[in-house]
N, CA, C and O atoms as CSV, one atom per row, in Angstrom:
chain,resi,resn,atom,element,x,y,z
A,1,MET,N,N,2.875,-91.385,41.526
A,1,MET,CA,C,3.596,-90.305,42.200
A,1,MET,C,C,5.083,-90.438,41.882
A,1,MET,O,O,5.631,-91.540,41.908
A,2,ASN,N,N,5.715,-89.345,41.591
A,2,ASN,CA,C,7.132,-89.309,41.269
A,2,ASN,C,C,7.969,-89.254,42.538
A,2,ASN,O,O,7.453,-89.041,43.635
A,3,ASN,N,N,9.256,-89.449,42.364
A,3,ASN,CA,C,10.193,-89.360,43.463
A,3,ASN,C,C,10.598,-87.900,43.639
A,3,ASN,O,O,10.970,-87.246,42.664
A,4,ARG,N,N,10.535,-87.386,44.839
A,4,ARG,CA,C,10.825,-85.968,45.090
A,4,ARG,C,C,12.256,-85.603,44.712
A,4,ARG,O,O,12.525,-84.458,44.349
A,5,LYS,N,N,13.171,-86.557,44.792
A,5,LYS,CA,C,14.563,-86.234,44.466
A,5,LYS,C,C,14.744,-85.887,42.988
A,5,LYS,O,O,15.758,-85.295,42.617
A,6,ASP,N,N,13.782,-86.246,42.142
A,6,ASP,CA,C,13.860,-85.940,40.714
A,6,ASP,C,C,13.347,-84.538,40.382
A,6,ASP,O,O,13.549,-84.059,39.266
A,7,LEU,N,N,12.695,-83.882,41.323
A,7,LEU,CA,C,12.065,-82.594,41.033
A,7,LEU,C,C,13.037,-81.548,40.505
A,7,LEU,O,O,12.775,-80.937,39.469
A,8,ASN,N,N,14.159,-81.328,41.198
A,8,ASN,CA,C,15.101,-80.299,40.783
A,8,ASN,C,C,15.556,-80.504,39.347
A,8,ASN,O,O,15.608,-79.555,38.565
A,9,PHE,N,N,15.879,-81.723,39.005
A,9,PHE,CA,C,16.382,-82.009,37.662
A,9,PHE,C,C,15.289,-81.868,36.608
A,9,PHE,O,O,15.485,-81.184,35.604
A,10,LEU,N,N,14.147,-82.504,36.824
A,10,LEU,CA,C,13.102,-82.534,35.797
A,10,LEU,C,C,12.371,-81.197,35.628
A,10,LEU,O,O,11.998,-80.839,34.510
A,11,LEU,N,N,12.164,-80.465,36.711
A,11,LEU,CA,C,11.465,-79.189,36.584
A,11,LEU,C,C,12.271,-78.181,35.770
A,11,LEU,O,O,11.693,-77.304,35.129
A,12,GLN,N,N,13.595,-78.295,35.787
A,12,GLN,CA,C,14.438,-77.402,34.981
A,12,GLN,C,C,14.247,-77.636,33.487
A,12,GLN,O,O,14.555,-76.766,32.672
A,13,GLU,N,N,13.744,-78.801,33.133
A,13,GLU,CA,C,13.529,-79.141,31.728
A,13,GLU,C,C,12.174,-78.678,31.212
A,13,GLU,O,O,11.893,-78.787,30.018
A,14,CYS,N,N,11.332,-78.163,32.102
A,14,CYS,CA,C,10.003,-77.689,31.708
A,14,CYS,C,C,10.091,-76.300,31.091
A,14,CYS,O,O,11.074,-75.582,31.273
A,15,SER,N,N,9.053,-75.940,30.364
A,15,SER,CA,C,9.004,-74.579,29.833
A,15,SER,C,C,8.807,-73.617,31.006
A,15,SER,O,O,8.130,-73.931,31.986
A,16,PHE,N,N,9.409,-72.456,30.876
A,16,PHE,CA,C,9.324,-71.447,31.926
A,16,PHE,C,C,7.866,-71.039,32.149
A,16,PHE,O,O,7.450,-70.799,33.283
A,17,LYS,N,N,7.103,-70.965,31.077
A,17,LYS,CA,C,5.690,-70.579,31.143
A,17,LYS,C,C,4.888,-71.592,31.972
A,17,LYS,O,O,4.059,-71.202,32.794
A,18,SER,N,N,5.136,-72.894,31.755
A,18,SER,CA,C,4.430,-73.939,32.511
A,18,SER,C,C,4.766,-73.866,33.990
A,18,SER,O,O,3.880,-73.977,34.838
A,19,LEU,N,N,6.056,-73.678,34.306
A,19,LEU,CA,C,6.471,-73.575,35.701
A,19,LEU,C,C,5.809,-72.381,36.379
A,19,LEU,O,O,5.278,-72.492,37.485
A,20,LYS,N,N,5.849,-71.249,35.704
A,20,LYS,CA,C,5.284,-70.023,36.277
A,20,LYS,C,C,3.796,-70.181,36.553
A,20,LYS,O,O,3.306,-69.729,37.588
A,21,LYS,N,N,3.080,-70.810,35.645
A,21,LYS,CA,C,1.634,-70.977,35.800
A,21,LYS,C,C,1.295,-71.754,37.072
A,21,LYS,O,O,0.463,-71.315,37.865
A,22,VAL,N,N,1.937,-72.903,37.265
A,22,VAL,CA,C,1.649,-73.717,38.455
A,22,VAL,C,C,2.175,-73.029,39.705
A,22,VAL,O,O,1.531,-73.063,40.753
A,23,CYS,N,N,3.338,-72.408,39.600
A,23,CYS,CA,C,3.916,-71.712,40.754
A,23,CYS,C,C,3.013,-70.555,41.196
A,23,CYS,O,O,2.843,-70.322,42.393
A,24,ASP,N,N,2.439,-69.839,40.240
A,24,ASP,CA,C,1.512,-68.752,40.587
A,24,ASP,C,C,0.298,-69.282,41.336
A,24,ASP,O,O,-0.191,-68.632,42.261
A,25,GLU,N,N,-0.193,-70.453,40.949
A,25,GLU,CA,C,-1.327,-71.056,41.657
A,25,GLU,C,C,-0.950,-71.376,43.106
A,25,GLU,O,O,-1.743,-71.176,44.025
A,26,VAL,N,N,0.263,-71.873,43.289
A,26,VAL,CA,C,0.721,-72.191,44.655
A,26,VAL,C,C,0.846,-70.913,45.473
A,26,VAL,O,O,0.372,-70.854,46.607
A,27,THR,N,N,1.480,-69.893,44.908
A,27,THR,CA,C,1.703,-68.661,45.673
A,27,THR,C,C,0.407,-67.899,45.951
A,27,THR,O,O,0.325,-67.152,46.925
A,28,ASN,N,N,-0.600,-68.082,45.105
A,28,ASN,CA,C,-1.883,-67.413,45.335
A,28,ASN,C,C,-2.715,-68.095,46.415
A,28,ASN,O,O,-3.638,-67.488,46.958
A,29,SER,N,N,-2.401,-69.347,46.732
A,29,SER,CA,C,-3.215,-70.066,47.717
A,29,SER,C,C,-2.469,-70.431,48.999
A,29,SER,O,O,-3.069,-70.971,49.928
A,30,HIS,N,N,-1.176,-70.144,49.060
A,30,HIS,CA,C,-0.380,-70.475,50.250
A,30,HIS,C,C,0.594,-69.351,50.566
A,30,HIS,O,O,0.968,-68.569,49.692
A,31,LYS,N,N,0.996,-69.284,51.826
A,31,LYS,CA,C,1.966,-68.279,52.256
A,31,LYS,C,C,3.374,-68.784,51.928
A,31,LYS,O,O,3.778,-69.854,52.384
A,32,ILE,N,N,4.115,-68.009,51.136
A,32,ILE,CA,C,5.469,-68.369,50.735
A,32,ILE,C,C,6.454,-67.447,51.445
A,32,ILE,O,O,6.313,-66.225,51.417
A,33,GLU,N,N,7.449,-68.052,52.077
A,33,GLU,CA,C,8.517,-67.289,52.739
A,33,GLU,C,C,9.841,-67.687,52.097
A,33,GLU,O,O,10.155,-68.873,51.988
A,34,ILE,N,N,10.607,-66.703,51.677
A,34,ILE,CA,C,11.931,-66.975,51.115
A,34,ILE,C,C,12.905,-67.110,52.281
A,34,ILE,O,O,13.185,-66.129,52.969
A,35,VAL,N,N,13.419,-68.303,52.505
A,35,VAL,CA,C,14.376,-68.553,53.578
A,35,VAL,C,C,15.767,-68.137,53.120
A,35,VAL,O,O,16.502,-67.481,53.859
A,36,GLU,N,N,16.123,-68.517,51.906
A,36,GLU,CA,C,17.392,-68.098,51.311
A,36,GLU,C,C,17.099,-67.655,49.878
A,36,GLU,O,O,16.761,-68.467,49.018
A,37,LYS,N,N,17.235,-66.358,49.644
A,37,LYS,CA,C,16.957,-65.850,48.298
A,37,LYS,C,C,17.911,-66.497,47.298
A,37,LYS,O,O,18.993,-66.942,47.684
A,38,PRO,N,N,17.540,-66.558,46.042
A,38,PRO,CA,C,18.398,-67.184,45.043
A,38,PRO,C,C,19.787,-66.557,45.006
A,38,PRO,O,O,19.933,-65.341,44.876
A,39,ASN,N,N,20.803,-67.407,45.122
A,39,ASN,CA,C,22.201,-66.986,45.103
A,39,ASN,C,C,22.998,-67.894,44.192
A,39,ASN,O,O,22.632,-69.046,43.958
A,40,LEU,N,N,24.091,-67.360,43.683
A,40,LEU,CA,C,24.959,-68.135,42.810
A,40,LEU,C,C,25.962,-68.955,43.609
A,40,LEU,O,O,26.493,-68.498,44.621
A,41,TYR,N,N,26.211,-70.166,43.143
A,41,TYR,CA,C,27.187,-71.069,43.740
A,41,TYR,C,C,27.883,-71.812,42.609
A,41,TYR,O,O,27.362,-71.913,41.499
A,42,THR,N,N,29.044,-72.319,42.903
A,42,THR,CA,C,29.673,-73.250,41.970
A,42,THR,C,C,29.723,-74.610,42.649
A,42,THR,O,O,29.911,-74.711,43.862
A,43,VAL,N,N,29.553,-75.640,41.852
A,43,VAL,CA,C,29.521,-77.004,42.361
A,43,VAL,C,C,30.532,-77.826,41.570
A,43,VAL,O,O,30.577,-77.749,40.342
A,44,LEU,N,N,31.338,-78.608,42.273
A,44,LEU,CA,C,32.269,-79.506,41.600
A,44,LEU,C,C,31.498,-80.663,40.977
A,44,LEU,O,O,30.572,-81.200,41.583
A,45,VAL,N,N,31.886,-81.038,39.771
A,45,VAL,CA,C,31.198,-82.103,39.050
A,45,VAL,C,C,32.041,-83.380,39.121
A,45,VAL,O,O,33.118,-83.444,38.528
A,46,PRO,N,N,31.556,-84.397,39.844
A,46,PRO,CA,C,32.312,-85.653,39.943
A,46,PRO,C,C,32.089,-86.532,38.714
A,46,PRO,O,O,30.995,-86.569,38.150
A,47,VAL,N,N,33.135,-87.230,38.315
A,47,VAL,CA,C,33.066,-88.166,37.198
A,47,VAL,C,C,33.709,-89.465,37.638
A,47,VAL,O,O,34.758,-89.462,38.283
A,48,LYS,N,N,33.076,-90.580,37.286
A,48,LYS,CA,C,33.630,-91.887,37.624
A,48,LYS,C,C,34.683,-92.268,36.588
A,48,LYS,O,O,34.435,-92.206,35.384
A,49,ASP,N,N,35.839,-92.654,37.060
A,49,ASP,CA,C,36.917,-93.095,36.179
A,49,ASP,C,C,36.651,-94.543,35.788
A,49,ASP,O,O,36.655,-95.416,36.656
A,50,PRO,N,N,36.419,-94.823,34.505
A,50,PRO,CA,C,36.065,-96.187,34.098
A,50,PRO,C,C,37.220,-97.181,34.220
A,50,PRO,O,O,36.995,-98.391,34.256
A,51,ILE,N,N,38.435,-96.683,34.283
A,51,ILE,CA,C,39.595,-97.588,34.352
A,51,ILE,C,C,39.899,-97.986,35.791
A,51,ILE,O,O,39.995,-99.172,36.107
A,52,SER,N,N,40.050,-96.991,36.661
A,52,SER,CA,C,40.406,-97.299,38.048
A,52,SER,C,C,39.191,-97.585,38.921
A,52,SER,O,O,39.318,-98.179,39.991
A,53,GLY,N,N,38.004,-97.160,38.463
A,53,GLY,CA,C,36.806,-97.347,39.276
A,53,GLY,C,C,36.619,-96.247,40.298
A,53,GLY,O,O,35.581,-96.184,40.958
A,54,GLY,N,N,37.606,-95.381,40.440
A,54,GLY,CA,C,37.506,-94.264,41.370
A,54,GLY,C,C,36.756,-93.105,40.729
A,54,GLY,O,O,36.115,-93.259,39.690
A,55,SER,N,N,36.845,-91.966,41.354
A,55,SER,CA,C,36.200,-90.789,40.777
A,55,SER,C,C,37.115,-89.583,40.939
A,55,SER,O,O,38.023,-89.579,41.770
A,56,PHE,N,N,36.863,-88.583,40.147
A,56,PHE,CA,C,37.610,-87.329,40.222
A,56,PHE,C,C,36.664,-86.201,39.820
A,56,PHE,O,O,35.585,-86.444,39.280
A,57,TYR,N,N,37.080,-84.970,40.090
A,57,TYR,CA,C,36.265,-83.815,39.737
A,57,TYR,C,C,36.743,-83.246,38.408
A,57,TYR,O,O,37.902,-82.856,38.265
A,58,VAL,N,N,35.844,-83.204,37.451
A,58,VAL,CA,C,36.186,-82.775,36.098
A,58,VAL,C,C,36.165,-81.249,35.972
A,58,VAL,O,O,36.774,-80.698,35.054
A,59,GLY,N,N,35.490,-80.580,36.861
A,59,GLY,CA,C,35.408,-79.120,36.811
A,59,GLY,C,C,34.276,-78.612,37.668
A,59,GLY,O,O,33.728,-79.342,38.495
A,60,GLU,N,N,33.928,-77.356,37.465
A,60,GLU,CA,C,32.862,-76.735,38.230
A,60,GLU,C,C,31.731,-76.305,37.298
A,60,GLU,O,O,31.939,-76.056,36.110
A,61,VAL,N,N,30.549,-76.227,37.864
A,61,VAL,CA,C,29.394,-75.737,37.119
A,61,VAL,C,C,28.734,-74.642,37.956
A,61,VAL,O,O,28.652,-74.741,39.181
A,62,LEU,N,N,28.264,-73.595,37.274
A,62,LEU,CA,C,27.581,-72.492,37.940
A,62,LEU,C,C,26.133,-72.898,38.210
A,62,LEU,O,O,25.454,-73.412,37.322
A,63,THR,N,N,25.666,-72.669,39.426
A,63,THR,CA,C,24.283,-72.989,39.800
A,63,THR,C,C,23.665,-71.809,40.554
A,63,THR,O,O,24.366,-70.924,41.045
A,64,THR,N,N,22.352,-71.824,40.629
A,64,THR,CA,C,21.619,-70.868,41.444
A,64,THR,C,C,20.798,-71.676,42.443
A,64,THR,O,O,20.057,-72.583,42.063
A,65,ARG,N,N,20.938,-71.339,43.720
A,65,ARG,CA,C,20.252,-72.089,44.781
A,65,ARG,C,C,19.268,-71.180,45.508
A,65,ARG,O,O,19.510,-69.985,45.678
A,66,CYS,N,N,18.155,-71.769,45.932
A,66,CYS,CA,C,17.116,-71.030,46.651
A,66,CYS,C,C,16.441,-71.978,47.648
A,66,CYS,O,O,16.282,-73.168,47.377
A,67,ILE,N,N,16.048,-71.434,48.804
A,67,ILE,CA,C,15.317,-72.215,49.804
A,67,ILE,C,C,14.078,-71.413,50.216
A,67,ILE,O,O,14.164,-70.216,50.489
A,68,VAL,N,N,12.925,-72.091,50.257
A,68,VAL,CA,C,11.666,-71.435,50.634
A,68,VAL,C,C,10.936,-72.265,51.692
A,68,VAL,O,O,11.277,-73.417,51.960
A,69,ARG,N,N,9.923,-71.635,52.278
A,69,ARG,CA,C,9.044,-72.323,53.229
A,69,ARG,C,C,7.607,-71.965,52.864
A,69,ARG,O,O,7.288,-70.804,52.611
A,70,ILE,N,N,6.745,-72.982,52.842
A,70,ILE,CA,C,5.320,-72.756,52.566
A,70,ILE,C,C,4.539,-72.957,53.854
A,70,ILE,O,O,4.747,-73.927,54.583
A,71,ASP,N,N,3.629,-72.012,54.121
A,71,ASP,CA,C,2.733,-72.088,55.281
A,71,ASP,C,C,3.494,-72.298,56.586
A,71,ASP,O,O,3.012,-72.975,57.495
A,72,GLU,N,N,4.665,-71.722,56.668
A,72,GLU,CA,C,5.504,-71.714,57.867
A,72,GLU,C,C,5.991,-73.081,58.333
A,72,GLU,O,O,6.493,-73.202,59.450
A,73,LYS,N,N,5.851,-74.133,57.486
A,73,LYS,CA,C,6.324,-75.442,57.946
A,73,LYS,C,C,6.909,-76.338,56.866
A,73,LYS,O,O,7.698,-77.223,57.196
A,74,HIS,N,N,6.576,-76.163,55.620
A,74,HIS,CA,C,7.034,-77.067,54.560
A,74,HIS,C,C,8.186,-76.426,53.789
A,74,HIS,O,O,8.009,-75.410,53.117
A,75,MET,N,N,9.362,-77.032,53.896
A,75,MET,CA,C,10.561,-76.489,53.251
A,75,MET,C,C,10.702,-77.028,51.830
A,75,MET,O,O,10.312,-78.156,51.528
A,76,GLY,N,N,11.269,-76.192,50.975
A,76,GLY,CA,C,11.567,-76.599,49.613
A,76,GLY,C,C,12.860,-75.934,49.179
A,76,GLY,O,O,13.190,-74.843,49.644
A,77,TRP,N,N,13.582,-76.579,48.302
A,77,TRP,CA,C,14.834,-76.003,47.831
A,77,TRP,C,C,15.024,-76.307,46.351
A,77,TRP,O,O,14.388,-77.196,45.785
A,78,ALA,N,N,15.914,-75.546,45.754
A,78,ALA,CA,C,16.238,-75.766,44.346
A,78,ALA,C,C,17.703,-75.430,44.126
A,78,ALA,O,O,18.256,-74.524,44.749
A,79,MET,N,N,18.309,-76.177,43.233
A,79,MET,CA,C,19.623,-75.842,42.721
A,79,MET,C,C,19.549,-76.083,41.229
A,79,MET,O,O,19.483,-77.225,40.772
A,80,VAL,N,N,19.560,-74.994,40.473
A,80,VAL,CA,C,19.390,-75.074,39.026
A,80,VAL,C,C,20.681,-74.656,38.334
A,80,VAL,O,O,21.507,-73.938,38.898
A,81,TYR,N,N,20.832,-75.121,37.111
A,81,TYR,CA,C,22.019,-74.790,36.327
A,81,TYR,C,C,22.035,-73.316,35.953
A,81,TYR,O,O,20.993,-72.703,35.722
A,82,ASP,N,N,23.221,-72.772,35.899
A,82,ASP,CA,C,23.469,-71.409,35.429
A,82,ASP,C,C,22.901,-70.351,36.369
A,82,ASP,O,O,22.446,-70.643,37.475
A,83,GLU,N,N,22.946,-69.123,35.891
A,83,GLU,CA,C,22.436,-67.984,36.656
A,83,GLU,C,C,20.981,-67.776,36.264
A,83,GLU,O,O,20.682,-67.129,35.260
A,84,ASN,N,N,20.074,-68.337,37.074
A,84,ASN,CA,C,18.657,-68.277,36.744
A,84,ASN,C,C,17.860,-68.144,38.045
A,84,ASN,O,O,17.369,-69.128,38.597
A,85,TYR,N,N,17.749,-66.913,38.512
A,85,TYR,CA,C,17.117,-66.642,39.801
A,85,TYR,C,C,15.633,-67.019,39.822
A,85,TYR,O,O,15.160,-67.626,40.783
A,86,GLU,N,N,14.901,-66.663,38.767
A,86,GLU,CA,C,13.466,-66.967,38.741
A,86,GLU,C,C,13.212,-68.470,38.705
A,86,GLU,O,O,12.335,-68.975,39.406
A,87,MET,N,N,13.979,-69.175,37.890
A,87,MET,CA,C,13.820,-70.629,37.800
A,87,MET,C,C,14.086,-71.276,39.160
A,87,MET,O,O,13.337,-72.156,39.583
A,88,ALA,N,N,15.145,-70.845,39.843
A,88,ALA,CA,C,15.461,-71.406,41.159
A,88,ALA,C,C,14.322,-71.151,42.140
A,88,ALA,O,O,13.957,-72.034,42.916
A,89,ASN,N,N,13.769,-69.959,42.106
A,89,ASN,CA,C,12.660,-69.621,42.994
A,89,ASN,C,C,11.435,-70.484,42.696
A,89,ASN,O,O,10.816,-71.013,43.619
A,90,TYR,N,N,11.081,-70.631,41.425
A,90,TYR,CA,C,9.926,-71.442,41.041
A,90,TYR,C,C,10.114,-72.905,41.432
A,90,TYR,O,O,9.199,-73.526,41.973
A,91,VAL,N,N,11.278,-73.448,41.165
A,91,VAL,CA,C,11.529,-74.862,41.476
A,91,VAL,C,C,11.485,-75.082,42.985
A,91,VAL,O,O,10.953,-76.092,43.443
A,92,ALA,N,N,12.034,-74.154,43.760
A,92,ALA,CA,C,12.003,-74.288,45.226
A,92,ALA,C,C,10.564,-74.271,45.746
A,92,ALA,O,O,10.207,-75.063,46.618
A,93,ILE,N,N,9.750,-73.379,45.217
A,93,ILE,CA,C,8.348,-73.306,45.644
A,93,ILE,C,C,7.606,-74.589,45.281
A,93,ILE,O,O,6.840,-75.115,46.089
A,94,LEU,N,N,7.828,-75.092,44.075
A,94,LEU,CA,C,7.162,-76.327,43.665
A,94,LEU,C,C,7.668,-77.528,44.454
A,94,LEU,O,O,6.906,-78.457,44.723
A,95,ASP,N,N,8.942,-77.520,44.825
A,95,ASP,CA,C,9.482,-78.593,45.663
A,95,ASP,C,C,8.804,-78.595,47.033
A,95,ASP,O,O,8.433,-79.652,47.545
A,96,ALA,N,N,8.645,-77.427,47.614
A,96,ALA,CA,C,7.972,-77.323,48.915
A,96,ALA,C,C,6.515,-77.758,48.811
A,96,ALA,O,O,6.012,-78.476,49.675
A,97,ALA,N,N,5.845,-77.323,47.755
A,97,ALA,CA,C,4.437,-77.695,47.556
A,97,ALA,C,C,4.305,-79.206,47.394
A,97,ALA,O,O,3.394,-79.821,47.949
A,98,TYR,N,N,5.210,-79.791,46.640
A,98,TYR,CA,C,5.169,-81.243,46.415
A,98,TYR,C,C,5.396,-81.993,47.728
A,98,TYR,O,O,4.703,-82.966,48.024
A,99,GLY,N,N,6.366,-81.534,48.505
A,99,GLY,CA,C,6.642,-82.158,49.798
A,99,GLY,C,C,5.482,-82.035,50.772
A,99,GLY,O,O,5.271,-82.905,51.617
A,100,ALA,N,N,4.732,-80.943,50.646
A,100,ALA,CA,C,3.582,-80.717,51.528
A,100,ALA,C,C,2.332,-81.440,51.041
A,100,ALA,O,O,1.344,-81.541,51.767
A,101,GLY,N,N,2.380,-81.942,49.808
A,101,GLY,CA,C,1.227,-82.642,49.263
A,101,GLY,C,C,0.245,-81.739,48.539
A,101,GLY,O,O,-0.889,-82.143,48.279
A,102,PHE,N,N,0.665,-80.517,48.206
A,102,PHE,CA,C,-0.180,-79.577,47.485
A,102,PHE,C,C,0.077,-79.688,45.982
A,102,PHE,O,O,1.222,-79.832,45.554
A,103,PHE,N,N,-0.980,-79.622,45.193
A,103,PHE,CA,C,-0.873,-79.553,43.730
A,103,PHE,C,C,-0.075,-80.724,43.137
A,103,PHE,O,O,0.636,-80.559,42.146
A,104,ILE,N,N,-0.201,-81.893,43.747
A,104,ILE,CA,C,0.572,-83.061,43.315
A,104,ILE,C,C,0.309,-83.405,41.851
A,104,ILE,O,O,1.247,-83.655,41.095
A,105,GLU,N,N,-0.956,-83.420,41.450
A,105,GLU,CA,C,-1.274,-83.799,40.070
A,105,GLU,C,C,-0.670,-82.813,39.066
A,105,GLU,O,O,-0.124,-83.221,38.041
A,106,LYS,N,N,-0.771,-81.523,39.362
A,106,LYS,CA,C,-0.219,-80.515,38.450
A,106,LYS,C,C,1.304,-80.596,38.396
A,106,LYS,O,O,1.894,-80.444,37.327
A,107,ILE,N,N,1.937,-80.831,39.530
A,107,ILE,CA,C,3.396,-80.939,39.541
A,107,ILE,C,C,3.822,-82.235,38.851
A,107,ILE,O,O,4.835,-82.252,38.152
A,108,ASP,N,N,3.069,-83.315,39.036
A,108,ASP,CA,C,3.364,-84.557,38.309
A,108,ASP,C,C,3.272,-84.340,36.795
A,108,ASP,O,O,4.065,-84.899,36.038
A,109,ASN,N,N,2.308,-83.534,36.359
A,109,ASN,CA,C,2.206,-83.215,34.929
A,109,ASN,C,C,3.431,-82.433,34.457
A,109,ASN,O,O,3.933,-82.660,33.356
A,110,LEU,N,N,3.912,-81.508,35.298
A,110,LEU,CA,C,5.144,-80.785,34.962
A,110,LEU,C,C,6.327,-81.738,34.865
A,110,LEU,O,O,7.164,-81.613,33.971
A,111,LEU,N,N,6.390,-82.690,35.792
A,111,LEU,CA,C,7.491,-83.652,35.776
A,111,LEU,C,C,7.452,-84.512,34.521
A,111,LEU,O,O,8.495,-84.841,33.955
A,112,ALA,N,N,6.247,-84.877,34.085
A,112,ALA,CA,C,6.118,-85.641,32.835
A,112,ALA,C,C,6.597,-84.800,31.655
A,112,ALA,O,O,7.287,-85.305,30.769
A,113,GLU,N,N,6.234,-83.520,31.641
A,113,GLU,CA,C,6.713,-82.612,30.587
A,113,GLU,C,C,8.237,-82.517,30.611
A,113,GLU,O,O,8.887,-82.591,29.568
A,114,GLY,N,N,8.803,-82.353,31.811
A,114,GLY,CA,C,10.256,-82.253,31.946
A,114,GLY,C,C,10.959,-83.513,31.492
A,114,GLY,O,O,11.990,-83.450,30.823
A,115,ARG,N,N,10.401,-84.663,31.857
A,115,ARG,CA,C,10.997,-85.941,31.460
A,115,ARG,C,C,10.966,-86.082,29.930
A,115,ARG,O,O,11.948,-86.508,29.322
A,116,ASN,N,N,9.851,-85.729,29.325
A,116,ASN,CA,C,9.711,-85.803,27.875
A,116,ASN,C,C,10.697,-84.852,27.182
A,116,ASN,O,O,11.364,-85.234,26.221
A,117,ASN,N,N,10.782,-83.618,27.676
A,117,ASN,CA,C,11.714,-82.643,27.093
A,117,ASN,C,C,13.157,-83.118,27.223
A,117,ASN,O,O,13.958,-82.927,26.308
A,118,PHE,N,N,13.494,-83.739,28.359
A,118,PHE,CA,C,14.850,-84.242,28.560
A,118,PHE,C,C,15.167,-85.355,27.561
A,118,PHE,O,O,16.253,-85.382,26.982
A,119,VAL,N,N,14.230,-86.262,27.364
A,119,VAL,CA,C,14.439,-87.367,26.416
A,119,VAL,C,C,14.644,-86.819,25.008
A,119,VAL,O,O,15.534,-87.271,24.287
A,120,LEU,N,N,13.819,-85.840,24.612
A,120,LEU,CA,C,13.957,-85.253,23.283
A,120,LEU,C,C,15.291,-84.528,23.120
A,120,LEU,O,O,15.940,-84.633,22.079
A,121,LYS,N,N,15.693,-83.792,24.153
A,121,LYS,CA,C,16.967,-83.072,24.099
A,121,LYS,C,C,18.141,-84.047,24.030
A,121,LYS,O,O,19.088,-83.838,23.271
A,122,LYS,N,N,18.070,-85.102,24.821
A,122,LYS,CA,C,19.144,-86.098,24.823
A,122,LYS,C,C,19.224,-86.797,23.463
A,122,LYS,O,O,20.316,-87.047,22.953
A,123,ARG,N,N,18.066,-87.110,22.882
A,123,ARG,CA,C,18.034,-87.745,21.561
A,123,ARG,C,C,18.675,-86.829,20.518
A,123,ARG,O,O,19.450,-87.289,19.679
A,124,TYR,N,N,18.356,-85.544,20.568
A,124,TYR,CA,C,18.927,-84.581,19.624
A,124,TYR,C,C,20.452,-84.503,19.784
A,124,TYR,O,O,21.186,-84.517,18.795
A,125,ILE,N,N,20.917,-84.422,21.022
A,125,ILE,CA,C,22.360,-84.346,21.272
A,125,ILE,C,C,23.051,-85.612,20.787
A,125,ILE,O,O,24.117,-85.541,20.175
A,126,ASN,N,N,22.457,-86.764,21.055
A,126,ASN,CA,C,23.047,-88.026,20.597
A,126,ASN,C,C,23.099,-88.108,19.077
A,126,ASN,O,O,24.086,-88.581,18.514
A,127,GLN,N,N,22.031,-87.644,18.402
A,127,GLN,CA,C,22.030,-87.652,16.938
A,127,GLN,C,C,23.099,-86.716,16.396
A,127,GLN,O,O,23.788,-87.045,15.430
A,128,TYR,N,N,23.236,-85.566,17.007
A,128,TYR,CA,C,24.262,-84.618,16.568
A,128,TYR,C,C,25.654,-85.202,16.773
A,128,TYR,O,O,26.497,-85.136,15.878
A,129,ALA,N,N,25.894,-85.771,17.943
A,129,ALA,CA,C,27.205,-86.364,18.221
A,129,ALA,C,C,27.489,-87.517,17.263
A,129,ALA,O,O,28.614,-87.670,16.788
A,130,HIS,N,N,26.480,-88.318,16.982
A,130,HIS,CA,C,26.662,-89.444,16.065
A,130,HIS,C,C,26.976,-88.957,14.649
A,130,HIS,O,O,27.726,-89.606,13.920
A,131,SER,N,N,26.404,-87.816,14.262
A,131,SER,CA,C,26.649,-87.289,12.908
A,131,SER,C,C,28.088,-86.827,12.723
A,131,SER,O,O,28.555,-86.695,11.591
A,132,THR,N,N,28.796,-86.578,13.823
A,132,THR,CA,C,30.190,-86.153,13.721
A,132,THR,C,C,31.174,-87.310,13.839
A,132,THR,O,O,32.389,-87.110,13.835
A,133,LYS,N,N,30.638,-88.512,13.943
A,133,LYS,CA,C,31.473,-89.701,14.109
A,133,LYS,C,C,32.352,-89.929,12.864
A,133,LYS,O,O,31.885,-89.849,11.728
A,134,VAL,N,N,33.591,-90.205,13.110
A,134,VAL,CA,C,34.535,-90.484,12.032
A,134,VAL,C,C,34.965,-91.939,12.133
A,134,VAL,O,O,35.367,-92.403,13.201
A,135,GLU,N,N,34.880,-92.653,11.024
A,135,GLU,CA,C,35.312,-94.046,11.014
A,135,GLU,C,C,36.572,-94.187,10.183
A,135,GLU,O,O,36.692,-93.596,9.109
A,136,PHE,N,N,37.495,-94.960,10.680
A,136,PHE,CA,C,38.754,-95.187,9.970
A,136,PHE,C,C,38.838,-96.635,9.552
A,136,PHE,O,O,38.495,-97.528,10.327
A,137,ASP,N,N,39.283,-96.876,8.354
A,137,ASP,CA,C,39.528,-98.236,7.867
A,137,ASP,C,C,41.013,-98.525,7.983
A,137,ASP,O,O,41.853,-97.691,7.643
A,138,LEU,N,N,41.318,-99.698,8.459
A,138,LEU,CA,C,42.726,-100.113,8.524
A,138,LEU,C,C,43.164,-100.652,7.198
A,138,LEU,O,O,42.412,-101.376,6.545
A,139,MET,N,N,44.382,-100.313,6.774
A,139,MET,CA,C,44.874,-100.841,5.512
A,139,MET,C,C,45.932,-101.877,5.774
A,139,MET,O,O,46.481,-102.451,4.832
């Protein structure tokens, strides 16, 4: 079983088609109530200063947040990057389902997909960044 705090991050890395498929299964078998429809927010991004050990805010990032309730008792929420109303809604529903203990195996499979996609994306970004590395020789 995965840690619920990882859901928001890892589910965003899944394919939209995979998320929709599992989310449709949840919505077809449970009552979903939108507590807070998807809305845009900006969030300050903290960065740790490696020299002083303190932290500062490097800037803001646009997010979409949504809160839902399943079967009138299980709450779920999502905060996803950028303006993505459907993704926020799907992630919130899956978060609520996971917290309620519904569709755990299917959501765990989504989390594995998200984790794998994140690793591949990070590897690609690191390879690209490394390819731009410039080395200087001292004379």
